[in-house]
Structures are given as structure tokens and as C-alpha cells.
C-alpha positions in Angstrom: -110.2 -103.2 -38.0 -106.8 -104.1 -36.6 -105.3 -105.1 -40.1 -106.7 -101.6 -41.3 -105.1 -99.6 -38.7 -101.6 -101.6 -39.4 -101.9 -100.8 -42.8 -102.4 -96.8 -42.0 -99.8 -97.2 -39.5 -97.2 -98.5 -41.8 -98.1 -96.1 -44.6 -97.7 -93.1 -42.2 -94.2 -94.5 -41.2 -93.4 -94.8 -44.9 -94.4 -91.4 -45.9 -92.5 -89.8 -42.8 -89.6 -91.6 -43.9 -89.8 -90.6 -47.7 -90.5 -87.1 -46.3 -87.3 -87.2 -44.4 -85.2 -88.4 -47.0 -86.2 -85.9 -49.2 -84.2 -83.5 -47.4 -80.5 -83.5 -47.8 -78.8 -84.3 -44.6 -75.1 -84.5 -43.9 -73.0 -86.4 -41.1 -72.1 -83.9 -38.6 -68.4 -84.2 -39.1 -69.3 -82.5 -42.5 -70.4 -78.9 -40.9 -69.0 -75.4 -39.9 -65.7 -75.4 -38.9 -64.5 -78.3 -40.0 -60.9 -79.5 -41.0 -60.4 -81.2 -44.0 -57.1 -83.2 -45.1 -55.1 -81.3 -47.7 -53.4 -82.7 -50.5 -56.3 -85.7 -51.1 -59.4 -86.5 -53.1 -61.7 -85.4 -49.9 -64.9 -87.3 -49.5 -68.4 -85.6 -48.9 -71.3 -87.6 -48.6 -74.7 -87.4 -47.1 -78.4 -88.9 -47.8 -81.4 -87.5 -49.7 -84.6 -89.0 -51.5 -83.3 -92.1 -53.6 -82.7 -90.7 -57.2 -82.2 -87.1 -56.1 -79.9 -85.0 -57.7 -77.4 -83.2 -55.2 -75.1 -80.4 -56.4 -72.1 -79.9 -54.4 -70.3 -76.3 -54.9 -67.0 -75.5 -53.1 -65.5 -71.9 -53.4 -62.5 -73.5 -54.4 -63.2 -75.3 -57.8 -66.2 -75.8 -59.8 -69.0 -77.7 -58.4 -69.9 -81.5 -58.8 -73.4 -83.3 -58.9 -74.0 -86.7 -57.3 -76.8 -89.0 -57.3 -78.6 -90.5 -54.3 -78.8 -94.2 -54.7 -81.7 -96.5 -53.9 -80.8 -96.4 -50.2 -80.8 -92.5 -50.6 -76.9 -92.4 -50.0 -75.0 -89.9 -52.1 -71.2 -89.4 -52.3 -68.5 -87.5 -54.3 -64.8 -86.7 -53.6 -63.7 -83.1 -54.1 -59.9 -82.1 -54.6 -58.6 -80.4 -51.4 -57.8 -76.6 -51.7 -54.5 -75.3 -50.7 -53.7 -75.5 -46.9 -55.3 -72.2 -45.2 -59.0 -71.1 -45.6 -61.3 -70.2 -44.3 -63.5 -71.9 -47.3 -66.8 -72.4 -48.1 -69.0 -75.3 -49.4 -72.5 -75.2 -50.6 -74.6 -78.6 -51.1 -78.2 -78.1 -53.0 -81.1 -80.2 -53.4 -84.8 -80.2 -54.8 -85.6 -78.6 -51.3 -82.6 -78.2 -49.5 -79.6 -75.7 -49.5 -77.1 -76.3 -47.0 -74.1 -73.7 -46.7 -70.8 -74.8 -44.6 -68.4 -71.9 -44.0 -65.4 -71.5 -41.8 -64.0 -74.7 -43.4 -60.0 -75.2 -43.2 -57.8 -77.1 -44.9 -54.7 -78.7 -43.2 -53.8 -82.2 -41.1 -56.5 -84.4 -39.8 -55.9 -87.0 -37.2 -58.0 -89.4 -35.5 -57.2 -90.0 -32.0 -58.8 -93.2 -30.2 -58.4 -95.6 -27.1 -59.2 -95.9 -23.4 -58.8 -93.4 -20.5 -55.2 -92.4 -21.0 -56.4 -91.0 -24.4 -59.9 -89.9 -23.0 -58.4 -87.7 -20.2 -59.0 -84.3 -20.7 -56.6 -81.1 -20.6 -58.8 -79.8 -17.7 -59.2 -81.1 -14.2 -63.0 -81.4 -14.9 -63.8 -84.7 -13.4 -62.0 -85.1 -10.3 -63.2 -88.5 -9.3 -61.6 -90.1 -12.3 -58.9 -87.9 -13.3 -57.2 -85.8 -10.9 -55.9 -83.3 -13.9 -52.7 -83.3 -15.8 -49.6 -81.5 -14.9 -49.5 -78.0 -15.1 -53.2 -77.9 -16.7 -54.2 -74.2 -15.4 -51.2 -72.7 -17.6 -51.9 -75.0 -20.1 -55.5 -74.3 -20.5 -55.0 -70.6 -20.4 -52.4 -70.7 -23.2 -54.9 -72.8 -25.5 -55.7 -70.4 -28.1 -55.4 -72.0 -31.3 -58.4 -71.4 -33.5 -57.0 -73.2 -36.4 -56.6 -76.3 -33.9 -60.1 -77.7 -33.9 -61.5 -80.9 -32.2 -64.6 -83.0 -33.3 -65.8 -85.7 -30.8 -68.2 -88.1 -31.8 -71.1 -88.6 -29.2 -71.4 -92.3 -27.9 -74.7 -94.1 -28.3 -75.1 -98.0 -27.7 -76.1 -99.6 -30.5 -75.5 -103.1 -31.9 -74.9 -102.2 -35.5 -72.9 -99.7 -37.2 -74.2 -96.4 -37.0 -74.7 -93.7 -39.9 -76.3 -91.3 -37.6 -74.4 -89.7 -34.6 -73.8 -86.3 -32.7 -70.8 -83.8 -32.6 -69.5 -80.6 -33.9 -66.3 -79.0 -34.7 -65.0 -77.0 -32.0 -62.4 -74.3 -32.2 -59.6 -74.5 -29.7 -59.6 -71.8 -27.0 -59.0 -71.6 -23.1 -63.0 -71.7 -23.0 -63.2 -75.1 -24.8 -59.8 -76.6 -24.4 -60.3 -78.0 -20.9 -62.8 -80.5 -22.6 -60.4 -81.9 -25.1 -58.3 -84.8 -25.0 -54.9 -83.9 -23.4 -52.6 -86.3 -25.5 -54.4 -85.4 -28.8 -54.3 -81.6 -27.9 -50.2 -81.8 -27.2 -49.7 -83.9 -30.2 -51.8 -81.6 -32.5 -50.3 -78.2 -30.8 -46.7 -79.8 -31.8 -47.9 -80.1 -35.4 -49.7 -76.9 -35.8 -46.3 -75.1 -34.5 -44.0 -77.2 -36.7 -46.2 -77.5 -40.1 -47.9 -74.1 -39.9 -51.2 -75.4 -41.1 -54.8 -75.7 -39.5 -55.0 -79.2 -37.6 -58.2 -81.2 -37.2 -58.3 -83.8 -34.2 -61.3 -86.3 -33.9 -61.3 -88.1 -30.7 -62.9 -91.3 -30.4 -61.7 -92.7 -27.0 -63.7 -94.8 -24.3 -62.5 -95.2 -20.8 -61.8 -99.1 -20.1 -62.3 -100.3 -23.3 -60.7 -103.5 -24.8 -58.8 -103.8 -28.1 -61.7 -106.3 -29.2 -64.4 -103.4 -28.9 -62.5 -101.2 -31.4 -62.7 -104.3 -34.0 -65.1 -104.8 -36.6 -67.6 -107.9 -36.0 -66.0 -109.5 -38.9 -62.5 -109.0 -37.8 -62.9 -110.5 -34.6 -65.3 -113.5 -35.6 -61.9 -114.6 -37.3 -60.3 -115.2 -33.7 -63.1 -117.3 -31.8 -60.6 -118.0 -28.9 -60.8 -114.0 -28.5 -64.0 -112.5 -26.9 -65.1 -109.6 -24.7 -65.8 -110.3 -21.2 -69.6 -110.5 -20.6 -70.0 -107.0 -18.9 -68.6 -105.5 -21.9 -70.2 -107.4 -24.9 -73.1 -104.3 -25.0 -70.3 -101.8 -25.9 -69.6 -102.5 -29.9 -67.2 -99.3 -29.9 -66.3 -99.7 -33.6 -69.9 -99.5 -34.8 -70.5 -96.3 -32.4 -67.7 -94.3 -32.7 -65.5 -95.4 -35.9 -67.9 -96.6 -38.4 -69.7 -93.2 -38.7 -66.6 -91.3 -39.2 -65.7 -93.5 -42.4 -65.0 -92.3 -45.1 -63.9 -89.0 -43.5 -60.3 -87.7 -45.1 -57.6 -88.4 -42.3 -53.6 -88.5 -42.6 -53.3 -91.0 -39.9 -54.4 -92.3 -36.0 -53.0 -91.8 -32.7 -54.1 -94.5 -30.1 -53.4 -95.2 -26.4 -55.0 -98.3 -25.2 -54.1 -101.7 -23.9 -54.4 -101.5 -20.2 -57.6 -103.3 -19.9 -56.0 -106.4 -22.0 -52.9 -106.5 -20.1 -54.0 -109.8 -18.6 -54.4 -111.5 -22.0 -50.9 -110.2 -23.7 -50.6 -113.4 -25.5 -53.6 -112.3 -27.7 -53.1 -108.6 -28.1 -50.4 -108.9 -30.6 -52.7 -110.9 -33.0 -55.7 -108.8 -32.2 -54.3 -105.4 -32.6 -52.4 -106.1 -35.7 -55.9 -107.4 -37.3 -57.4 -104.2 -35.7 -54.8 -101.9 -37.9 -55.4 -103.6 -40.8 -59.1 -103.8 -40.6 -59.3 -100.3 -40.2 -57.1 -99.0 -43.2 -59.0 -101.6 -45.5 -62.2 -99.8 -44.2 -61.2 -96.5 -44.7 -59.4 -97.4 -48.2 -56.6 -94.6 -47.8 -53.9 -97.2 -47.9 -51.3 -97.9 -45.0 -52.1 -94.6 -43.6 -49.8 -93.9 -40.3 -50.9 -95.4 -37.0 -48.7 -94.3 -34.0 -49.8 -95.7 -30.6 -48.3 -95.3 -27.0 -46.8 -98.2 -25.0 -48.6 -98.6 -21.7 -47.1 -96.6 -18.8 -45.6 -97.9 -15.4 -48.2 -99.0 -12.9 -48.0 -101.1 -9.9 -48.8 -104.5 -9.2 -52.1 -103.7 -7.3 -53.5 -103.1 -10.8 -52.0 -105.7 -12.7 -50.8 -109.2 -12.2 -47.1 -109.5 -11.7 -45.3 -108.9 -15.0 -48.6 -108.5 -17.0 -47.9 -104.9 -18.1 -44.7 -106.3 -19.0 -45.9 -108.8 -21.5 -48.3 -106.1 -23.2 -45.7 -104.0 -23.5 -43.8 -106.5 -25.2 -46.7 -107.4 -27.7 -47.0 -103.5 -28.5 -43.4 -103.8 -29.6 -44.2 -106.9 -31.5 -47.1 -105.2 -33.4 -45.1 -102.2 -34.0 -42.1 -104.1 -35.5 -44.6 -106.4 -37.7 -47.0 -103.8 -39.1 -45.6 -101.6 -41.7 -46.1 -97.7 -40.9 -46.6 -97.9 -37.3 -44.9 -96.0 -34.6 -44.5 -96.7 -30.7 -44.0 -94.2 -28.0 -42.4 -95.4 -24.8 -43.4 -93.8 -21.5 -41.1 -95.7 -19.1 -39.7 -92.2 -17.9 -42.5 -90.1 -17.7 -43.7 -91.2 -14.4 -42.0 -88.8 -11.8 -40.5 -91.6 -9.8 -41.1 -94.9 -10.9 -40.0 -96.6 -7.8 -42.7 -94.6 -5.9 -45.4 -95.2 -8.7 -48.7 -95.3 -7.2 -49.9 -99.1 -7.5 -53.2 -97.9 -8.7 -52.8 -95.1 -10.9 -52.9 -95.8 -14.4 -53.1 -92.2 -15.5 -49.8 -90.2 -15.4 -50.3 -86.6 -15.5 -47.5 -85.9 -17.7 -49.3 -86.0 -21.1 -47.1 -83.5 -22.4 -44.4 -85.7 -23.4 -46.9 -88.2 -24.6 -48.3 -86.0 -27.5 -45.0 -84.5 -27.9 -43.3 -88.0 -28.7 -46.2 -89.2 -30.8 -45.8 -86.0 -32.9 -41.9 -86.8 -33.2 -43.2 -90.0 -34.8 -45.4 -88.0 -37.4 -43.1 -85.1 -38.0 -40.3 -87.7 -38.9 -42.0 -90.8 -40.7 -45.3 -88.9 -41.9 -43.9 -85.4 -42.8 -40.3 -85.9 -43.5 -38.6 -84.1 -40.6 -34.8 -85.3 -40.2 -35.1 -85.8 -36.5 -34.9 -88.3 -33.7 -38.2 -89.9 -33.1 -38.0 -93.3 -31.2 -35.8 -94.3 -28.3 -33.8 -97.3 -28.9 -35.4 -100.5 -29.9 -33.9 -103.8 -29.7 -32.9 -105.5 -32.9 -30.8 -108.7 -32.1 -28.4 -110.3 -30.1 -25.1 -112.7 -30.4 -23.7 -115.0 -27.6 -20.4 -114.1 -26.8 -19.5 -117.1 -24.4 -21.2 -116.3 -21.0 -22.3 -113.0 -22.3 -24.7 -111.7 -24.6 -24.3 -108.7 -26.6 -27.5 -106.6 -27.7 -27.9 -104.5 -31.0 -30.3 -101.7 -31.0 -32.1 -99.5 -33.8 -32.5 -95.6 -33.1 -29.4 -95.2 -31.2 -29.4 -91.7 -32.6 -26.0 -90.3 -31.2 -25.2 -93.3 -29.2 -26.3 -95.1 -26.3 -26.5 -93.5 -22.9 -27.1 -94.7 -19.4 -29.5 -93.4 -16.9 -27.8 -91.3 -13.8 -27.9 -94.4 -11.5 -26.2 -96.8 -14.4 -27.8 -99.6 -16.4 -30.4 -101.5 -14.7 -33.2 -103.5 -15.5 -31.7 -106.5 -17.4 -31.8 -110.2 -16.4 -30.7 -113.0 -18.4 -31.1 -116.7 -18.8 -30.4 -120.1 -20.2 -32.1 -123.0 -21.3 -33.8 -123.4 -18.2 -35.5 -120.0 -18.7 -34.7 -119.2 -15.2 -33.9 -115.4 -15.2 -31.1 -113.7 -13.0 -30.5 -110.0 -12.4 -27.5 -109.5 -14.8 -24.9 -106.7 -15.1 -24.9 -104.7 -18.2 -22.5 -102.4 -20.0 -22.9 -99.9 -22.9 -20.3 -100.9 -25.7 -20.7 -98.4 -28.4 -24.3 -98.8 -30.1 -24.7 -102.2 -28.3 -25.1 -103.5 -24.8 -23.4 -106.4 -23.2 -25.1 -108.4 -20.6 -24.1 -111.5 -18.2 -24.4 -112.7 -14.9 -22.3 -115.4 -13.1 -25.1 -117.3 -12.5 -25.8 -118.1 -15.9 -22.7 -119.4 -17.6 -24.7 -120.4 -21.0 -27.0 -117.8 -21.6 -29.5 -117.9 -24.3 -31.9 -114.8 -24.0 -32.0 -111.6 -22.1 -35.1 -109.3 -20.6 -34.9 -105.7 -20.2 -37.7 -103.6 -18.2 -39.7 -106.7 -17.4 -41.7 -105.6 -14.9 -44.9 -103.7 -14.4 -43.0 -100.5 -13.3 -39.9 -101.0 -15.1 -36.8 -98.7 -14.2 -35.8 -96.2 -17.4 -32.0 -96.7 -17.5 -31.0 -97.0 -21.1 -31.6 -93.6 -23.6 -30.2 -92.6 -26.8 -28.6 -89.1 -27.0 -31.9 -87.5 -27.8 -32.9 -88.4 -24.6 -35.6 -91.0 -25.6 -36.0 -94.1 -23.6 -35.3 -97.8 -24.6 -38.6 -100.2 -25.1 -38.7 -103.0 -22.7 -38.2 -106.2 -24.3 -37.5 -109.7 -24.3 -35.1 -111.3 -26.8 -37.1 -114.5 -27.2 -40.2 -112.6 -28.8 -42.7 -114.3 -26.8 
């Protein structure tokens, strides 16, 4: 009798699954109000009964027919329409007709990271986020129906997901307060400059480690790198990234690193591997990957110099991995000398989003604008001094109002001493009477660095160490 009931139960489950798969289903990201990436063959996919024919009929071109494979998945690519809209897309099967309306075509970007990317435009969670600068006015003015957001819902699972929740939301004063502030300001700048619809996907999670954003296969290649035990149940790649693939995107913006600050020596390797693996999974080539260097924060949050070492790892990632860009934030705290020792969430998210957009406008969209602060390139020893050369000087190097500071210099003993510095054209000359045979220089090597070196475009130099370690 028990065996009979087991057979009946299994047959019922199988019948239910067959009925479920007879209906066409779509991932939530393919739905009303979506923004599709212009200028590409845009992926459209879903599920149906194995072997079922599925007709995909856009109103901007002739239809395409797909066949669900043995697992019930079907997939096609459709040439994206001209930027603008609205467009419609009909998907039809044996027992289902799905009409997707109010589709726009423009630029689509994925944002991810931890709490500084997650931090919303509005003051909706005062225990965690005190609110960004001027948030009331920003929300009141956030009336951009051609900017649309999609936030996949988080579900804790231990394998890559195909099912997830979420919907596209139009940007309005009522909805914008829930959106990522950095992502909003990034998208708003692109929308104003490019004059096309903007789609923004936000897959961020507060307190996350870089390892959580990596595929299991990628992380297994680095056996010395593993998640803290309390985080092992949070496979964020599986639940917040994998379900989005292969949705067409232009690129990625990321704000992450604070949680890895005590393991900066691993970060450069892991971050680079993560970028490469995402690009491989998406099969869209080396798409743009722009990220934010971690902000100044006091020693109560980090061990001494930990944040400086993490910033160096981020700089090395940018210099090594093609088509990446890095935003420096050392000047975006009102008073770095008085920075709260525990405040990981600076309120100025406007300039963070703007600077990410500068990278995109210059490197992705071809605008002739300054987009990066000075980045260390090389050095030359000149007697008891070191001459530093920079990229992205853009009109020349400029010292902050209080003059150049934050430089230190060392010899073979690696004992760094505070140094004097002066600008000489597009170089900086550094020296100290305490070091007569120098071989290395540091700049901004502190958890709360002092922003003293800029280019003429007003963008700050990245902290760095010349020995690249």
C-alpha cells in the first residue's frame, strides 16, 4: 500500500510539472515596462513544454519561432529596435499568449555591490542609512519615466536560480526613494547626456564579500580564499546575478570592497577573476566594468592601513583588467579629518554617480571629456628625490588649498617617513631629509586619506604605493 501511494504521489507531481510547463513562462525581467539594450541582438528566453513551438512577435520586425528543448527552455535573439519606444512584444504558444507592453529601447546597466550601492535615494531605513545629501529635493525632482529600475528579489538558495521575483518600475517621486542612490545619479546623468531611455538593474546586498559575487567554479580555483563561516549560506551570485543572464546589458557598475578590507592581499586576484567570469558567462565580450574605490572611513571600522591596502588592490585591478574604470572618492567626505570612525556611508552619492557616468560617457559613449583623476604611472629616482609621473592629468596637476600632503617616502629598509612634495609640470617630486636613498613612495596611505592632489578638471588622484604591493 505504501509503495502504491508513493507511485501515485510521484505520478501526481509529474503531472503537475507537465501541466506547469505546458504554459509559457518568462523571467520577470522580461515584462511590461522593460528597457532593452539598443544596438544588439537582444536575448529573449523562457520556459514551455519540451518540444513546444513558441512564437515571438515584436511589433518592430517580423516574428521568430523557437522550440523548447528537453528541459523546457527556449531562447532567441531579436534585433533591438531604434532607441525610444514604446514597443510591444507578443509571445505565443499552444495554450498561452503573453503581451509585453510599454517596452523602451536604450541603455541598460547592472549595478551591484554592498551597502553603499544598496543605499536608497530616500531616508527609508534610518537605522542603517541616515539619508543621502539633499534627499528630499532629489526625490521631489525624480520625475523621469524613461528611467526604469529593476531589482531582483533575494531568495536564499544553494544553486543558480532561474526563478526570481521583481518588476520594472518607472522613475517617479513616489518610486525613486526606494532606488539605489548611486545607480539613480549614474542613470540620470546618462539619460540627460544621451537622451535615450535608461534601464537600471540593481543587484546589491549590504555587507557582502567579493567571494559571494563569484561563481562557485571561479572561487574553487582559489582554495586559500573562502567566505567567513557566517556568510557561507549566502551565494549571492546564484540568486542575484545568474538569473539575469543573458539579459542584454551595456555594462556593470559596482561599489564593493569594504567587507574585504582586512584581506586586501587577496582582493586584486579575486576581483579580477570575478570580472573575467561574469564577462564569460554573459558572452557579450569585455563589456565595461566601472567601480568605486572605497570611501574614507576611520580606524574604528578598519585596522590601521587596511583601507589603504584595499584601495591599492582596486587600483591594480583597474590597471590590469581591460575596459574597467575606477572612481576615487577621497574628497567626497565633507571633512576627512573629522570623518566619523564608524561611518561607511558618506551622504554624497551624487558625485559618486556622476563620476561613474563620466567613465561611461568617455570610454563607452566616446565623449571627449575628463573622466578620471590622476593615476600613478611610473617613477624615477633623482638623487635623494623621486619624481612621480601620472596619467589623466587633464589640464595639469593642482594642489589642494592647503598644499600637497599625504606623501611618504622610504628606502631599502621600507621605513616610510613623511615627505615633502611639489608639482613640476605633470609630475610630482617627493623627498625627505630622513631618507637619502629612496626607492618607493606612498600617497594617501591611510584609512582616511587627505585629498591634496587633483587635475584641472577637479578630479582627485587615487592613493597609491609605487611598489605595487
